[in-house]
C-alpha positions as CSV (number, residue, x, y, z in Angstrom):
1,M,17.7,181.9,153.7
2,F,19.1,178.5,154.7
3,D,16.9,175.8,153.1
4,A,17.6,172.4,154.6
5,K,14.9,170.7,152.5
6,K,16.5,172.0,149.3
7,I,19.9,170.9,150.6
8,Q,18.6,167.4,151.2
9,K,18.3,167.0,147.4
10,D,22.1,167.0,147.2
11,F,22.3,163.9,149.3
12,P,21.5,160.7,147.4
13,Q,21.0,158.6,150.6
14,L,18.1,160.9,151.6
15,T,16.3,160.1,148.4
16,R,16.3,156.4,149.3
17,K,13.1,154.8,150.7
18,I,13.1,151.8,152.9
19,N,9.8,149.9,153.0
20,G,8.2,152.8,151.2
21,K,9.3,155.4,153.8
22,R,11.9,158.1,153.7
23,I,15.0,158.1,155.8
24,V,15.4,160.4,158.8
25,Y,19.1,160.5,159.5
26,L,19.9,161.7,163.0
27,D,23.4,160.3,163.5
28,S,25.6,163.0,161.9
29,T,27.7,163.2,165.0
30,A,29.0,159.7,164.2
31,T,29.4,160.4,160.5
32,S,27.8,162.8,158.1
33,L,26.1,161.9,154.8
34,K,27.9,162.8,151.6
35,P,26.5,165.2,149.0
36,R,26.6,164.4,145.3
37,P,29.4,166.9,144.5
38,V,31.8,165.2,147.0
39,I,30.9,161.7,145.6
40,D,31.4,163.0,142.0
41,K,34.8,164.6,142.9
42,E,36.1,161.4,144.4
43,N,34.9,159.4,141.4
44,E,36.5,162.0,139.1
45,Y,39.9,161.0,140.5
46,Y,39.2,157.3,139.9
47,T,37.9,157.8,136.4
48,Q,39.9,160.7,135.1
49,Y,43.4,161.0,136.7
50,T,44.2,158.0,138.8
51,A,47.9,158.2,139.6
52,N,50.1,158.5,142.6
53,V,50.9,162.0,143.8
54,F,54.2,163.8,143.8
55,R,56.1,161.0,142.0
56,G,55.1,161.2,138.4
57,I,56.0,163.8,135.8
58,Y,53.2,162.7,133.5
59,T,49.9,164.6,133.1
60,T,47.6,162.5,135.3
61,S,50.0,162.4,138.1
62,E,50.5,166.1,138.0
63,E,46.7,166.6,137.9
64,A,46.3,164.3,141.0
65,T,49.1,166.1,142.8
66,A,47.5,169.5,142.1
67,A,44.1,168.4,143.3
68,Y,45.6,166.8,146.4
69,E,47.5,169.9,147.3
70,N,44.6,172.2,146.5
71,A,42.6,170.3,149.2
72,R,45.3,171.3,151.6
73,V,45.1,175.0,150.6
74,L,41.3,174.9,150.9
75,T,41.5,173.3,154.3
76,A,44.0,175.9,155.6
77,S,41.8,178.7,154.4
78,F,38.7,177.1,155.9
79,I,40.2,177.0,159.4
80,G,42.2,180.2,159.2
81,A,45.7,178.6,159.2
82,A,48.6,180.9,158.5
83,T,49.9,178.6,155.7
84,P,48.9,175.3,154.0
85,E,52.1,173.8,155.3
86,E,50.5,173.7,158.8
87,V,47.9,171.2,157.6
88,V,48.9,167.5,157.9
89,F,46.6,164.9,156.5
90,T,46.0,161.8,158.6
91,R,43.4,159.0,158.6
92,N,41.1,160.5,161.2
93,T,40.9,162.6,164.3
94,S,42.2,159.7,166.5
95,E,45.3,159.4,164.4
96,S,45.9,163.1,164.5
97,I,45.8,163.1,168.3
98,N,48.1,160.1,168.5
99,L,50.5,161.8,166.0
100,A,50.8,164.7,168.3
101,A,51.1,162.5,171.4
102,Y,53.8,160.2,170.0
103,S,55.7,162.6,167.7
104,Y,55.9,165.5,170.2
105,M,54.7,164.7,173.7
106,L,56.4,161.3,174.1
107,N,59.8,162.9,173.4
108,S,59.4,166.1,175.3
109,F,57.4,165.1,178.4
110,Q,59.3,163.8,181.5
111,P,58.2,161.8,184.5
112,G,56.4,164.0,187.0
113,D,54.9,166.3,184.3
114,R,51.1,166.7,184.2
115,V,48.5,166.6,181.5
116,V,45.0,167.9,181.9
117,T,42.0,166.5,180.0
118,T,38.3,166.8,180.6
119,I,35.7,164.3,181.8
120,M,33.6,164.9,178.6
121,E,36.3,164.0,176.1
122,H,35.8,161.4,173.4
123,H,37.9,158.3,174.2
124,S,40.3,159.4,171.4
125,N,41.2,162.5,173.4
126,F,41.3,160.6,176.7
127,V,42.9,157.2,176.3
128,P,46.2,158.5,174.5
129,W,47.0,160.7,177.5
130,Q,46.1,158.0,180.0
131,Q,48.4,155.5,178.2
132,L,51.1,158.1,177.7
133,G,51.0,158.8,181.4
134,R,51.5,155.2,182.2
135,K,54.5,154.9,179.8
136,R,56.3,158.0,181.0
137,G,55.2,158.5,184.6
138,I,53.0,161.5,183.7
139,M,50.1,162.4,185.9
140,V,46.7,163.0,184.2
141,D,44.3,165.5,185.8
142,I,40.6,165.5,184.9
143,W,38.8,168.7,184.4
144,G,35.2,168.3,185.5
145,V,31.9,169.7,184.4
146,T,29.0,171.4,186.1
147,P,25.6,169.7,186.4
148,D,24.4,171.4,183.3
149,G,27.4,170.1,181.3
150,L,29.7,173.2,181.2
151,L,33.4,173.2,182.0
152,D,34.1,174.6,185.4
153,M,36.3,177.6,184.5
154,A,37.1,178.3,188.2
155,A,38.6,174.8,188.5
156,L,41.0,175.5,185.5
157,E,42.8,178.1,187.6
158,K,43.8,175.3,190.0
159,L,44.5,172.6,187.5
160,I,47.1,174.4,185.4
161,T,50.4,174.4,187.3
162,P,54.1,174.9,186.4
163,K,54.2,171.1,185.9
164,T,51.3,171.1,183.4
165,K,52.6,170.4,179.9
166,L,49.4,170.0,178.0
167,L,45.7,170.7,178.1
168,A,43.6,168.4,175.8
169,V,40.1,169.7,175.4
170,T,37.1,169.3,173.0
171,A,35.7,172.3,171.3
172,A,32.2,170.7,171.3
173,S,31.1,167.6,173.1
174,N,29.7,164.7,171.1
175,V,27.4,163.8,174.0
176,L,26.5,167.0,175.9
177,G,26.5,169.3,172.8
178,T,28.5,171.8,175.0
179,I,30.4,174.3,172.9
180,T,33.5,175.2,174.9
181,P,35.0,178.7,174.9
182,I,38.4,177.8,173.4
183,T,39.8,181.3,173.0
184,E,39.1,182.0,176.7
185,I,40.4,178.7,177.8
186,V,43.7,179.1,175.9
187,R,44.1,182.6,177.3
188,V,43.7,181.4,180.8
189,V,46.1,178.5,180.3
190,K,48.8,180.7,178.7
191,R,48.5,183.2,181.5
192,L,48.9,180.5,184.2
193,N,51.7,178.6,182.3
194,P,53.0,180.1,179.0
195,H,54.8,176.8,178.3
196,C,51.7,174.6,178.6
197,L,50.4,173.4,175.2
198,V,46.8,173.2,174.2
199,L,45.4,170.5,171.9
200,V,41.8,171.0,170.7
201,D,39.6,168.1,169.5
202,A,37.5,170.0,167.0
203,A,35.9,167.0,165.3
204,Q,32.5,168.3,166.4
205,A,33.2,172.0,165.9
206,V,34.9,172.5,162.5
207,P,31.9,170.9,160.6
208,H,29.3,173.0,162.5
209,M,30.5,176.5,163.1
210,P,33.2,179.0,162.0
211,V,36.6,178.1,163.4
212,N,39.8,180.2,163.2
213,V,42.8,178.4,164.6
214,Q,44.8,181.6,164.8
215,E,42.1,183.3,166.9
216,W,41.9,180.3,169.2
217,D,45.7,180.4,169.5
218,A,45.8,176.7,170.5
219,D,48.9,174.7,169.6
220,F,47.2,171.7,168.0
221,V,43.8,171.4,166.4
222,V,42.4,168.1,165.1
223,F,39.3,167.1,163.1
224,S,37.9,164.6,160.5
225,S,36.7,164.8,157.0
226,H,33.9,162.2,157.4
227,K,32.0,164.4,160.0
228,M,32.0,167.3,157.6
229,L,30.4,165.8,154.4
230,G,33.7,164.4,153.2
231,P,35.0,160.8,152.7
232,T,36.0,158.5,155.5
233,G,39.7,157.8,156.1
234,I,40.8,161.4,156.1
235,G,41.8,163.4,159.2
236,V,43.6,166.7,159.8
237,L,46.3,167.7,162.3
238,W,46.8,171.4,162.3
239,A,49.7,172.6,164.4
240,K,51.8,175.8,164.8
241,R,54.7,175.6,162.3
242,E,57.4,175.7,165.0
243,L,55.9,172.6,166.6
244,L,55.7,170.7,163.4
245,E,59.4,171.5,162.8
246,E,60.3,170.0,166.2
247,M,58.2,166.9,165.9
248,T,59.7,163.6,164.7
249,P,57.9,161.6,162.1
250,F,55.2,159.1,163.2
251,N,55.6,156.7,160.3
252,Y,58.5,156.2,158.0
253,G,58.7,155.5,154.2
254,G,57.5,156.7,150.9
255,D,57.2,160.4,150.0
256,M,58.1,161.8,153.5
257,I,61.7,161.1,152.7
258,S,64.0,163.6,151.0
259,E,67.3,161.6,150.9
260,V,68.3,158.1,152.1
261,H,71.9,157.0,152.6
262,V,73.3,153.9,154.1
263,D,74.0,155.7,157.4
264,R,71.3,158.4,157.5
265,T,68.0,159.6,156.2
266,V,66.9,163.2,155.6
267,F,63.1,163.8,155.9
268,K,61.1,166.4,154.0
269,A,59.8,169.5,155.7
270,P,56.3,169.6,157.2
271,P,53.7,168.7,156.4
272,H,55.0,166.0,154.1
273,K,57.4,164.4,156.6
274,F,54.3,163.2,158.4
275,E,52.5,161.7,155.4
276,A,54.3,158.4,154.8
277,G,53.4,156.1,151.9
278,T,50.7,156.5,149.4
279,P,47.9,158.5,151.0
280,H,44.1,158.2,150.5
281,I,44.4,160.4,147.4
282,A,40.8,160.2,146.4
283,G,39.6,160.9,149.9
284,V,41.7,164.0,150.3
285,I,40.4,165.3,146.9
286,G,36.9,164.5,147.9
287,F,37.5,166.3,151.3
288,G,38.6,169.4,149.4
289,K,35.2,169.4,147.6
290,A,33.4,169.0,151.0
291,V,35.2,172.1,152.2
292,E,34.1,174.0,149.2
293,Y,30.5,172.8,149.7
294,L,30.5,173.9,153.3
295,S,32.1,177.2,152.4
296,A,29.4,177.9,149.8
297,L,26.7,177.3,152.4
298,G,28.5,179.6,154.9
299,M,29.6,178.4,158.3
300,E,27.7,181.2,160.0
301,N,24.5,180.1,158.2
302,I,25.1,176.5,159.3
303,R,25.6,177.5,162.9
304,A,22.4,179.6,162.8
305,H,20.5,176.7,161.3
306,E,21.6,174.3,164.0
307,R,20.9,176.9,166.7
308,D,17.3,177.1,165.4
309,L,17.0,173.3,165.4
310,V,18.4,173.1,169.0
311,S,15.9,175.7,170.2
312,Y,13.1,173.8,168.5
313,A,14.3,170.4,169.8
314,I,14.6,171.6,173.4
315,K,10.9,172.8,173.4
316,Q,9.7,169.5,171.9
317,F,11.7,167.4,174.3
318,H,10.4,169.2,177.3
319,A,6.9,168.4,176.3
320,V,7.5,164.6,176.6
321,A,7.3,163.3,180.1
322,G,10.2,161.1,181.1
323,L,12.4,162.2,178.3
324,E,15.7,163.8,179.6
325,F,18.8,164.9,177.8
326,L,22.3,165.7,179.1
327,G,24.0,169.0,178.6
328,P,23.1,172.7,178.5
329,K,19.7,174.0,177.7
330,N,21.0,177.3,176.2
331,P,21.1,176.9,172.4
332,D,23.7,179.6,172.2
333,I,26.3,177.3,173.8
334,R,25.0,174.0,172.5
335,G,25.5,172.1,169.2
336,G,23.0,169.9,167.5
337,V,23.4,166.7,169.5
338,F,21.1,165.3,172.2
339,A,22.0,162.3,174.3
340,C,18.7,161.2,175.9
341,T,17.2,158.8,178.4
342,L,13.6,157.8,178.5
343,K,11.9,156.4,181.6
344,N,11.4,152.7,181.5
345,A,13.1,152.3,178.1
346,H,16.7,151.2,177.4
347,P,18.5,153.3,174.8
348,H,19.1,150.3,172.6
349,D,15.3,149.5,172.6
350,I,14.7,153.2,171.7
351,A,17.0,153.0,168.7
352,Q,15.7,149.7,167.6
353,L,12.0,150.8,167.7
354,L,12.8,154.1,165.9
355,N,14.6,152.1,163.2
356,E,11.3,150.4,162.4
357,T,10.1,153.8,161.0
358,N,13.5,154.7,159.4
359,V,14.5,157.2,162.1
360,F,18.2,156.5,162.6
361,I,19.8,157.4,165.9
362,R,22.8,156.1,167.9
363,A,22.6,154.2,171.2
364,G,25.4,153.5,173.6
365,N,28.1,155.5,175.5
366,H,29.3,157.2,172.3
367,C,33.0,156.7,173.1
368,A,32.5,158.8,176.2
369,M,32.2,156.2,179.0
370,P,33.8,158.3,181.7
371,L,31.3,161.1,181.0
372,H,28.4,158.6,181.2
373,E,29.7,157.3,184.5
374,H,30.0,160.8,185.8
375,F,26.3,161.4,185.2
376,G,25.3,158.0,186.5
377,V,23.9,156.6,183.3
378,V,25.2,153.5,181.4
379,S,24.1,154.6,178.0
380,T,22.0,157.1,176.1
381,A,20.0,157.4,172.9
382,R,21.6,160.1,170.8
383,A,20.0,162.2,168.0
384,S,22.3,164.6,166.2
385,F,21.7,167.2,163.4
386,Y,23.4,168.7,160.4
387,V,22.9,170.8,157.4
388,Y,20.2,168.5,155.9
389,T,18.2,168.2,159.2
390,T,14.8,169.8,159.3
391,R,12.2,170.4,162.1
392,E,10.2,167.7,160.5
393,D,13.0,165.3,161.2
394,I,12.9,166.3,164.9
395,D,9.1,165.8,164.8
396,A,9.7,162.3,163.5
397,F,12.1,161.6,166.4
398,I,9.5,162.8,168.9
399,E,6.8,160.7,167.3
400,G,9.1,157.7,167.6
401,I,9.8,158.4,171.2
402,L,6.1,158.6,172.0
403,R,5.6,155.2,170.4
404,V,8.4,153.8,172.5
405,Q,6.8,155.3,175.5
406,K,3.5,153.6,174.8
407,T,5.3,150.3,174.2
408,F,7.1,150.3,177.6
409,S,4.4,152.1,179.7
């Protein structure tokens, strides 16, 4: 049985008390808390085998290199990649998207080509295509959502044309909670245009549910360590091997080079040709431990736990007059994130008043301004869940909302 209360004991921050009260952390969509094994693993590098990777033939350098590359192997297995060489480490999801955009799309797209992205994308999977379009004369088409926050599959049939070179789509919305049917979407896209690439922003999916990139059959998949119990400053770009072979490096220098001559340079094979300079070694090693931690919990179990929390939260939210949330009301197609509005209360006031009782949520547009504009709201108060979230945490959120309601009534 999945025991979130027991899991909480692995997270030092959740043992902290502020003004004598426990912390209720409901901002995991922004970044997750870190368990003790991850913290200890990163500290292990700094205290036991600090050295640069790949470049030393002495013991600690070889230990660091082995731990670094083991994290790549763990990550590849975790997402069902064909080989570890398909896994490129970056700084975050945003850099992974930009790496794909500027190392592949910038060189292969031509004026008049089209890119499709969705109205519910995080800015990181929206702005790069908007800017690339301006630089190269590429048209960007926006895939809309239904009133309940689902992608309109019928509209996709019209959006994908022979001119469409890329569909960029999220696997799970950081505002609506919508879980998108990636396998079905890819199948439709490839049927309509076999040459159209699909890039999936899986930053809100990989941490919360089983993901197999080969089953999805997308061309690029991106996600971040810090949203899945790992350190900040580590992202992942997974891509099909043939695409990585075609891509030119994004940064130059350091260990991505095989040979340098006065008149030419030979780069290493993927993934190393995209990892210039000294990487965030401790972060990658800590990320590997986070992958092990999540694997031990079981991604099916994590998804079942969050589905239970979503079901419970929907019932509790419906009982509060004036409290509304965006996105689907079916827990089977919704992740553990709720972007809410409360009658007569600004989201920032909600967040501030909840903070007084150590209930930590996020307020704003959550890097999804076009989506908020689409739904006619300036900002929302967002509560999000993860492996350490309990029903009692949701109750604390509701209690806070009721206090806010009294304050502004």
